[in-house]
N, C-alpha and C positions, 0 to 999 in steps of 0.2 A: 289857667293851664294853657300852655302854648303847644301847638301842633308843629311838628317838624316834618319836612318832606322825607320820605323814605329814601335811603341811599340809592343812587342810580346804579344799574348794573346788577341788581338782584341782591340776594342775601349775602353773597360772598364779598361784596364791596368792590368788584372788578370795575374797570372803567367802561363807560358806555360805548357801544360800537357806533360807528358812523352811520351805518345802515342797519336798521332792524330787518328781520326777515320779511316782514310785511312791506316795508318800503322798497326793499330789493325786488320783491315779486312785482310790486306795482310798476317800478321803473322798467323791469324786464318785459312785462306785458305791454307797456306803452311803446318801448323800442321795437318790439316785435310787430305791434300793430302799425307803427310808422313804416317799417320795412315792407309789410304786406300792402299797405296803402300806396306806397311809392311804386312798387312793382305792378300793382293793378293800374295805377295811373299811366305808367309807361306802356303797358299793354293796350290800354284804351287809346292812347295817342297813336300807336301803331295802327290800330284798326284791323279790319279783316282784309285778307288777300284772297282773291278768287282762286279756286283750285286750278292748277295747271297740269293737265294730263301729260304723261310721258317724261316727266323730269326724272333724272337718274340720281342726282346728288343734291340739288338745291331744294329748299322748301319753297312754298308759294310766296312767303314774305321775302326771302332772299332773292327769288326770281324777280319779284316786283321791284325791289331796290335796284338790282342790276339792270333791269329793263328801263327804268326811269333814268338811270345814269347814262345808258347807251343813247337814249332819246335826247338827252341834254348835250352829249358830246358829238353826236352825229345827227344834226337836225335834218328834217325832210327836204329843205331847200338846199341846193348846191349842185355842182357839176357831177358829183358821183351819185349814182342811184342808191338811195337808202333802202335797206331791207325792210321788210314788213315788221310790224310791232312784234317784239319777242324773239326775232330770229337771232340777234346777237347774244341775248341771254341764253337761248337754247343751245347755241354753239358753245358758249362758255360752259354750260352744264354738261354737254357731251364731252368736252375736253377734260373736265374735272373727274368724270367717271373713271378715267384710267389713271388718275393721280393717287399717290399714297394718302392714307387717312390723315396724317399730320398736315399735309398740304391743304386738304379740304377743310380741316378744322381751322387752320390759319385764315383761310379765305372767309369762312363763316364769321369768325371774329371780326375781320375787317369789314364785312358787309354790315354786321351789327353796329359797329362803330360809325360807319357811314350813315346808316339809317337814323341813329340817335345823335348824330353830330350836331344838328341845330339845337337840340336840347342841352347837350353837354357843353359845347364850345361857344354857343351864341346865346344861351339862356332863353331860347324861344320854346314855346309850347306847341311845336309842330315837328314832325319827323321829315326826313329827306324825301320820302315818297309822296308826301302831301304838299310839298312846295310847288310853286309854279315852275315852268321850264326855265325861265330866266333866273329865278332864285336858286334852283338846283345847280345850274351852271356856275353862278356866282359863289355859292357855298363850296362847290367842289374846287373851283379855282383858288379859293382861299386856302384850301388844303395844300396847294403847291408851295405856299410860303409859310405854312404853319410849323408845328413841331416836327421833329425828325420822323416820328411814327406816322403822322398824317402825310408828310411829303412822300415817304416810302410807299404808303398805301396808294396815294394818288398816282404816283408814277407807275406802279405795278398794274393798277386797274386800267389806266389810260393806255399803256402799251399793249396789254393783252386785248382790250377791246379793239384797238387799232389793228392788231394782228388778225383778229377774227373778221373785222370789217373789210379789210383789203385782201383777205384770202378768197373772197367771192369773185368768180370770173366776170360778173357784170360790172365790177368796180375797176377792172384792169385797164380798159381803154382810157378812162378819165385820168389815170396816172401814168400812162404811157408804157404800161407793161404788156407785153405781147403773149404772156403765158409761159409755162415751163417748156424748156427745150427737151423734147423727147426724141431720142434716136439721132442726135447730132444737131448741127447748125441749121438754121432756117434759110 
C-alpha cells in the first residue's frame, strides 16, 4: 500500500497560498519588532537632554541641537564677543514663538534631520549633538554641498543664527555698525 500526500490547499484542491496565516503573522511580528528596536536605538543614540527652563517652542533636544550648531558656527575665539552658551538658541526660540505652527513644524523637522544627519548620511552611530566641535562644523559644512534639502536647511539655519548673533549690540563695534539711527542722522 502506497501513501499519497494529501492535496495542498485543503479539501477543495485550491492552490496553496504563498503565505499561511501563521507565516504572515510571524513576519509581521518580526517587522514590527525591528521597527521598535530601530526606534529605540535612535532614541538611545540621542540620549537625554537637560531640561531648559523658559523655552517657548523648542524641546530640550531641539534646543541642544541648535545650541551645539551655534557653538560650532560661532566659536568662542574671535574679534566679535560670543554670547553665553544657549543665548543664540534662546533667541531663536523667542523668535519662533511668534511664527505660525507650520513654520515651527518645518524647523523641528529640520533640526531632527540635522540631529540624525551623521546616522542617516554618514552611516555613523552618533548624533550631531554628540560630535566634537570640529566634527559638528565639518558635518554641517558638508550639508552646504549636499542634496538640495540639506543645502536649503544649512543656508536657512546659518542665516538665521547669523541674524541673531549680529543683532546683539555688543557685536556691532566689531563689524563697524554704529547702531540704529533713531531720530535722524548722527
